[in-house]
N, C-alpha and C positions, 0 to 999 in steps of 0.2 A: 288255665284249668288244669287240675292234678288229672294225670291220666292213669287213673286206678280203676280197677274193678271193684265195685262193692256188692255186698250180698245181704238181704234181710230174710230171713226164714221165719215163717208163720205156718201153722197146723199143716206140716209135713210139705210145703211149698217153699221154692227158693225163688226170690226176686233179686235178680241180678241187674245193678246199672252200671253200664259202661261208660266211662267218661274217656272218649278218643283224643289222640293228640289232634293238631291241628294237621291238616292234609299237606304234604311236602312232596317235591318232585323227588324222585328216585334218583338220588345223586350220590356218588361214592363219599365224597368229603362232607356232605351234609349229614349224612347216616352216621359216618365216624364221630363227625362232633356234637351231635345233637339225641342221637338214640342211646339210651342208657343201655347196660350189660345185664339186664335182670330177665326174668321169665314174664312172659305174656303172650297175648295175640296180636296179629297184625293182618292187615288188609292191603292188597294191590288192586289198584286201578289203573287201566289206560285211557286217554282222551282220543276218541276216536276223530274221524274226518270232518264230522259235524260237530265237534267240540264238545260231545257228550263223555261224561265220565263213566266208564263202565267197570264194575266190580268183576275181577276175574281170578282172584285168589285170595283165600283167609287161610290162616296156618297158626299153629301155636309154636312159641318159641320156649323152650325147655333148657335143654343143655346148650351152651354158648349165649343164650340170652337173644333178645330182639336184635341188638346191634351186629350180632354174628350172623343170624338167620338173613337181615335184612341186606347185608355185605354181600351174602351168595346172590342175592337176586339182582344186583347192582351189575354184576359180571353174568351176562346170559351164557356164557361158554361153561358157567358152572351149573347150570339149569339143567337137571336131567330128563325133565317133561318137555317133549318136542313142542307141544301147543304154547306153554307158557313161554318157553324160549323164542318162539316166534313173534309173540306178543312184545317180550322185551325188547327185542332188537327192531321192531317196526313203528312202535308207537312210544309218545312220551308216556310215562308210567310214574305213578304217584302212590304214598304210603302213608298208612296212618297206624297207631299202636295204642294199646292200653296195657297195662302191668298187672300181674296177679303172681303171687307167690303159691297158689294151690293148682297142683294138676287134676285134682279133682273138681275144681270149679270149671277150669278150662273144658273138660270134659263134658260137664254140665251145659256149659256157653256152646260148644260145637255141636252138641245133640239138638239144641233148640235150633241154632242157625241152620243144621240140616234138615229138620223137618219143616221149617220157614222156607227156606229158600231152595232147597232140591227135594220137594216131596215124593218124587218119582224114584228116588234111590233110597237104599237101606240107610238109616242113619247109623252113625258111630254109637257104640254104647255110652250112655250117662255114668255119671258115679254111683248110681242107684240108691242115694242117700234121700231122695225127695220123690214124692208122688208127681209133682208138677213144677214146670221149670218157667219161668218168666224172664224175659231180657227186654230192658230198655236201654236204647242209647241215646248219647248225649255228645255233641260236638259243636265247637264255636263256628265251624266254617260250611257244616253240612247238615241237612235237615233229613 
């Protein structure tokens, strides 16, 4: 499956479709050899002691691209956030990503994610281009 973000605009509403990569273990050589150096978004998961995958970080990768951003996550000592660093050091971690060349599309998607997953927090600003933003996600290995 292509790991791309696609967009359809209808009546001042944006409909994004995210095609995620296959979930992979966060391992240095896997990231170096398989993740492209392009802009996009990525998610980090950790597997807890009950073998459940838990989403703990979603980020944009612009300068340096996905490969560089994920390489920094591979080395926990480079992670400035103490909570994320503790997770990276303590649990098996996994990543998935999707590519986009648009910083404005990334802003819209992060606005949607924030409103959906963190409704108690102030969301980041969307691009301001659309009245409504909708996101649908697809992955070969997760629902």
